[in-house]
C-alpha positions in Angstrom: -199.3 200.9 258.5 -197.8 198.3 256.1 -194.9 199.4 254.0 -196.6 199.6 250.6 -194.9 199.8 247.2 -196.2 199.6 243.7 -194.1 197.6 241.3 -193.0 200.2 238.8 -196.5 201.6 238.5 -195.3 204.6 236.5 -193.5 202.3 234.0 -196.7 200.1 233.8 -198.5 202.9 232.0 -196.0 203.1 229.2 -195.3 199.4 228.5 -194.8 198.6 224.9 -193.5 195.1 225.2 -196.3 193.5 227.2 -199.5 194.2 229.1 -199.2 194.5 232.9 -195.7 193.0 232.8 -193.3 194.7 235.2 -190.9 192.1 233.8 -191.6 193.0 230.1 -188.7 195.4 229.8 -185.3 195.4 228.1 -183.0 192.8 229.8 -181.3 194.2 232.9 -181.3 191.0 234.8 -178.7 188.3 235.3 -179.5 187.0 231.8 -176.6 188.0 229.6 -177.5 188.4 226.0 -174.6 187.8 223.5 -174.3 187.6 219.8 -173.9 183.8 220.0 -177.0 183.0 222.0 -180.5 184.6 221.8 -182.3 184.6 225.1 -185.5 182.6 225.2 -188.3 185.1 225.9 -186.1 188.0 225.0 -184.9 188.7 228.5 -186.9 190.3 231.3 -186.4 192.6 234.3 -187.5 190.8 237.4 -187.5 187.2 236.2 -184.3 186.6 238.3 -186.3 187.2 241.5 -188.0 183.9 241.0 -184.8 182.3 242.4 -184.8 184.5 245.5 -186.1 182.5 248.4 -187.1 179.6 246.1 -187.8 176.5 248.2 -185.6 173.4 247.8 -188.7 171.3 247.1 -191.7 172.7 245.2 -195.1 171.0 245.0 -197.8 171.2 242.2 -200.0 173.1 244.7 -199.2 176.2 246.6 -201.2 178.3 249.1 -200.1 182.0 249.2 -199.9 184.2 252.2 -202.8 186.1 250.7 -205.1 183.1 251.1 -205.1 183.8 254.9 -205.9 187.5 254.5 -209.0 189.5 253.9 -210.5 189.4 250.4 -212.0 187.1 247.8 -210.5 183.6 247.9 -209.3 182.4 244.5 -208.1 179.1 243.0 -206.1 179.3 239.8 -205.6 175.8 238.5 -205.0 174.0 235.2 -202.4 172.2 233.1 -199.2 173.2 231.4 -198.7 171.8 227.9 -195.8 171.7 225.5 -196.1 173.9 222.4 -198.3 171.3 220.6 -201.1 172.2 223.1 -201.7 168.5 223.9 -198.6 167.0 225.6 -198.5 167.6 229.3 -195.3 169.2 230.6 -194.0 168.0 233.9 -191.5 169.6 236.2 -192.2 173.2 235.0 -191.8 175.9 237.7 -194.3 178.7 237.7 -193.4 181.7 239.9 -196.2 184.1 240.7 -196.5 187.4 242.5 -199.4 189.8 243.0 -200.9 192.7 244.8 -202.9 192.3 248.0 -206.6 193.1 248.3 -205.8 196.8 248.5 -203.7 196.8 245.3 -200.2 197.0 246.8 -197.1 194.8 246.6 -196.6 194.9 250.4 -193.4 193.5 251.8 -193.3 192.0 255.3 -190.6 191.7 257.9 -188.3 188.8 257.3 -188.7 188.4 253.6 -185.6 188.5 251.3 -184.6 192.1 250.7 -184.2 191.6 246.9 -187.7 190.3 246.6 -189.4 193.1 248.5 -190.6 194.9 245.4 -192.7 191.8 244.5 -194.5 192.0 247.9 -195.2 189.1 250.3 -197.9 187.4 248.1 -195.5 185.4 246.0 -194.9 181.7 245.5 -194.0 178.8 243.3 -195.6 175.6 241.9 -194.0 172.8 239.9 -196.2 170.9 237.5 -196.7 167.2 238.3 -196.4 164.3 235.8 -199.8 165.3 234.2 -198.8 168.9 233.9 -201.2 170.0 236.6 -200.7 173.0 239.0 -202.9 174.8 241.6 -202.5 178.2 243.3 -204.7 179.1 246.3 -204.5 182.8 246.8 -206.6 186.0 247.3 -207.9 187.8 244.3 -205.6 190.8 243.7 -206.9 194.4 243.6 -205.9 196.8 240.9 -203.3 199.5 241.6 -205.0 202.4 243.4 -206.1 205.3 241.3 -204.8 203.8 238.1 -206.5 202.1 235.1 -204.5 198.9 234.9 -206.7 195.8 235.5 -205.9 193.6 238.5 -203.4 190.9 237.6 -201.1 188.2 238.8 -197.6 188.2 237.4 -196.1 184.9 236.3 -192.7 183.6 235.0 -191.7 180.2 233.8 -188.7 178.0 234.2 -188.7 174.9 232.1 -186.3 172.0 233.1 -184.7 171.7 229.6 -184.3 175.4 228.9 -181.7 177.5 230.5 -183.5 180.8 230.5 -186.6 181.7 232.5 -189.2 183.8 230.7 -192.4 185.7 231.5 -195.9 184.9 230.2 -198.9 187.1 230.0 -200.0 188.2 233.4 -203.3 186.6 234.6 -206.1 189.1 234.3 -209.9 188.7 235.0 -212.5 188.6 232.3 -215.1 190.3 234.6 -212.8 193.2 235.5 -214.3 196.4 234.2 -210.8 197.8 233.8 -210.0 195.0 231.2 -211.3 197.1 228.3 -211.3 196.1 224.6 -208.3 198.3 224.1 -206.4 196.5 226.9 -207.2 193.1 225.5 -205.8 194.1 222.1 -202.5 195.0 223.8 -202.0 191.5 225.2 -199.2 189.4 223.7 -200.7 186.0 224.4 -197.4 184.8 225.7 -198.1 181.2 227.0 -201.6 181.7 225.5 -204.2 184.1 226.7 -203.8 185.3 230.2 -207.5 186.0 230.7 -209.1 184.2 233.7 -212.8 183.4 233.7 -213.9 182.6 237.2 -216.5 180.2 238.3 -218.1 179.8 241.7 -217.6 176.9 244.1 -219.6 178.2 247.0 -217.6 181.2 248.3 -214.5 180.2 246.3 -213.8 181.7 242.9 -212.2 179.1 240.6 -210.3 179.9 237.4 -209.2 176.9 235.2 -206.3 178.1 233.1 -204.0 176.2 230.9 -200.5 177.4 229.8 -198.9 176.6 226.5 -195.1 176.6 226.8 -193.3 178.5 224.1 -196.6 180.0 222.7 -195.6 183.4 221.3 -192.3 183.4 223.1 -189.4 184.9 221.2 -186.4 182.7 220.4 -188.2 179.5 221.7 -186.3 176.5 220.4 -189.2 174.4 219.2 -191.0 175.1 215.9 -194.8 175.6 215.8 -197.0 172.6 215.0 -198.0 172.3 211.2 -201.6 172.9 212.2 -200.8 176.5 212.7 -201.4 177.0 209.0 -205.0 177.9 209.7 -206.7 179.3 212.7 -205.5 180.9 216.0 -203.3 178.9 218.3 -204.3 176.6 221.1 -204.3 178.6 224.3 -205.5 181.8 222.7 -209.0 183.2 223.1 -211.6 182.6 220.4 -212.6 186.1 219.2 -216.0 187.7 218.8 -217.4 187.9 215.3 -220.9 188.2 213.8 -221.8 185.8 210.9 -225.2 185.6 209.2 -227.4 182.9 210.7 -229.1 181.0 207.8 -230.4 178.1 209.9 -230.6 177.1 213.6 -231.8 178.5 216.9 -230.6 182.1 216.0 -231.8 182.1 212.4 -232.1 185.5 211.0 -229.7 187.1 213.4 -226.0 187.9 213.5 -225.4 186.4 217.0 -221.8 186.2 218.0 -220.8 182.5 218.8 -218.6 183.0 221.9 -220.5 185.9 223.2 -223.7 183.9 223.6 -222.3 180.4 223.8 -218.9 180.8 225.4 -219.5 179.2 228.8 -219.0 175.5 227.9 -217.6 173.8 224.9 -218.0 175.2 221.4 -216.9 174.0 218.0 -216.4 176.4 215.1 -216.3 174.5 211.9 -215.0 176.7 209.1 -215.2 176.0 205.4 -213.9 178.4 202.8 -213.2 178.3 199.1 -212.9 174.6 198.7 -216.2 173.0 200.0 -216.7 169.3 199.8 -220.4 169.0 200.3 -220.5 165.3 200.8 -217.9 165.6 203.6 -219.7 168.7 205.0 -223.0 166.8 205.3 -221.3 163.9 207.1 -219.7 166.4 209.6 -222.9 168.3 210.2 -224.9 165.1 210.8 -222.3 163.9 213.3 -222.0 167.2 215.1 -225.8 167.4 215.4 -225.8 164.0 217.1 -223.0 165.3 219.5 -225.0 168.4 220.2 -228.1 166.4 221.1 -226.1 164.1 223.3 -224.2 166.9 225.1 -227.0 169.4 225.4 -226.1 172.7 226.9 -222.5 171.7 227.2 -221.8 172.0 223.5 -222.6 174.6 220.8 -221.6 174.0 217.2 -221.2 176.6 214.6 -220.8 175.9 210.9 -219.2 179.0 209.3 -219.2 179.0 205.5 -217.1 181.6 203.8 -216.7 180.8 200.1 -215.8 183.9 198.2 -216.9 182.6 194.8 -220.0 184.2 193.3 -221.1 185.4 196.7 -224.6 186.6 197.1 -226.2 187.0 200.5 -229.6 185.9 199.3 -228.3 182.9 197.4 -226.1 181.8 200.2 -228.9 182.1 202.7 -231.2 179.9 200.6 -228.4 177.4 199.9 -227.7 176.9 203.6 -231.4 176.9 204.6 -231.9 173.9 202.2 -229.0 172.0 203.8 -230.4 172.7 207.3 -233.8 171.4 206.3 -232.5 168.4 204.4 -230.4 167.3 207.4 -233.1 168.2 209.9 -230.6 170.2 212.0 -232.1 171.6 215.2 -229.1 172.5 217.3 -226.3 173.5 215.0 -226.0 177.1 213.9 -225.5 177.1 210.1 -224.0 180.5 209.4 -222.1 182.3 206.6 -219.9 185.3 205.9 -218.9 186.9 202.6 -215.4 185.4 203.0 -213.2 184.1 205.8 -211.1 187.3 205.5 -214.1 189.6 205.9 -213.5 192.5 208.2 -217.0 193.8 208.6 -218.1 190.6 210.4 -214.7 190.4 212.1 -214.4 186.7 211.1 -211.0 187.6 209.9 -209.9 187.7 213.5 -210.0 183.9 213.5 -207.1 183.8 211.0 -208.6 181.0 208.9 -206.9 179.9 205.7 -209.8 180.0 203.1 -208.0 177.7 200.8 -207.8 174.7 203.2 -210.7 172.3 203.1 -211.8 172.9 206.7 -210.6 174.1 210.1 -212.1 173.0 213.4 -211.6 175.2 216.5 -212.7 173.7 219.8 -213.0 176.2 222.7 -213.9 175.9 226.4 -214.9 179.1 228.2 -213.7 181.0 225.0 -210.2 179.6 225.3 -209.1 177.5 222.4 -208.3 174.0 223.7 -207.9 172.1 220.4 -207.6 172.7 216.7 -207.8 170.4 213.6 -207.1 171.4 210.0 -208.2 169.5 206.9 -210.1 166.7 208.7 -212.1 164.3 206.5 -215.3 162.9 208.1 -213.8 159.4 208.6 -214.8 157.2 211.6 -211.4 157.8 213.1 -211.8 161.6 212.9 -215.4 161.6 214.2 -214.1 159.7 217.2 -211.2 162.2 217.5 -213.6 165.1 217.9 -215.7 163.3 220.5 -212.7 162.2 222.5 -211.3 165.7 222.4 -214.4 167.1 224.0 -214.3 164.5 226.7 -210.6 165.1 227.5 -210.9 168.9 227.6 -213.8 169.3 230.0 -211.7 170.1 233.0 -212.3 169.4 236.6 -214.7 172.3 237.2 -216.8 172.1 234.0 -220.1 172.2 235.8 -219.6 175.1 238.2 -221.8 178.2 237.8 -220.7 181.6 236.7 -220.9 184.6 239.0 -223.4 187.3 238.0 -221.8 190.1 236.1 -222.5 192.3 233.1 
């Protein structure tokens, strides 16, 4: 029988610093925190093990020992970006470790003694010049007889930062153990850790981008000014239920990402400062993009002006706009305000006093954000180009069947 150990399973049920993070504990590693220098990431227990057995040369692609064992084969691949969410980050080392297909961190003979608690399914990738990485492995199983979702641990070492730090463990959107309560516990370190698998024959593929410094304590680079409105690039676009005044789901309160989360989506938010000439230009352009891209793009206009709000009047107002522009694909929707809690639109963190906020998502993950864009020719092209650039290599793969 294999020597099976569970990485601090008892501790995992009482974590307060991070979901599924054996490393998300007060610093007890080789990182020495002093009054003079704050540790990037806040320190972590286990991060130092990324240097135990580390190869002299690391490629952008790695095949774990688990790939050759029984279980569902899995490819986790994507890009690592700097904190702006757009600039590729080269030379970044990602260290990963995970359970086997029975839910154990199982060490094997000959592996370094210090690393045994991480098990034998562990490895490293280093991003290439375009920020790309690929991990070929086996899909991990959850800990036996526990309620933690299956996950892959990851820690990061950037070439220009002295400290290594952990990011959210990779978890699986289709895992029944990943409950709503568990999702709310996630810190979004490095962006959302949720993987949404697609199928390439018998291989599960999860495209997953990482944003360096995102929600990392003591990170040396300031956030991009666009953070003034909307969630951050790399985080998941949340569920909410606006009123549909016009479009395919007219008369309903269909959730955007719930029904249209598979491919690209654009959430176009306007709050207390509407410029209707500019709005009409944007809607006409986004309708053309929707026609051209078909099922691969869903656009939502979300209007949340608090002034003199009346549901009936707002419904009629937006119906008239939909008719006048002959919109057939765009969902023209509204909420009482962009801070409304009943519809949960407040979860998008939109500043209602900014002219507009554009959120671009792919498979629910936010891949771009623009704030205060006027409908100039340059900005129309910017949106179109962004959609082209953020498709990803596996955009056309099918989803597995699941509830």
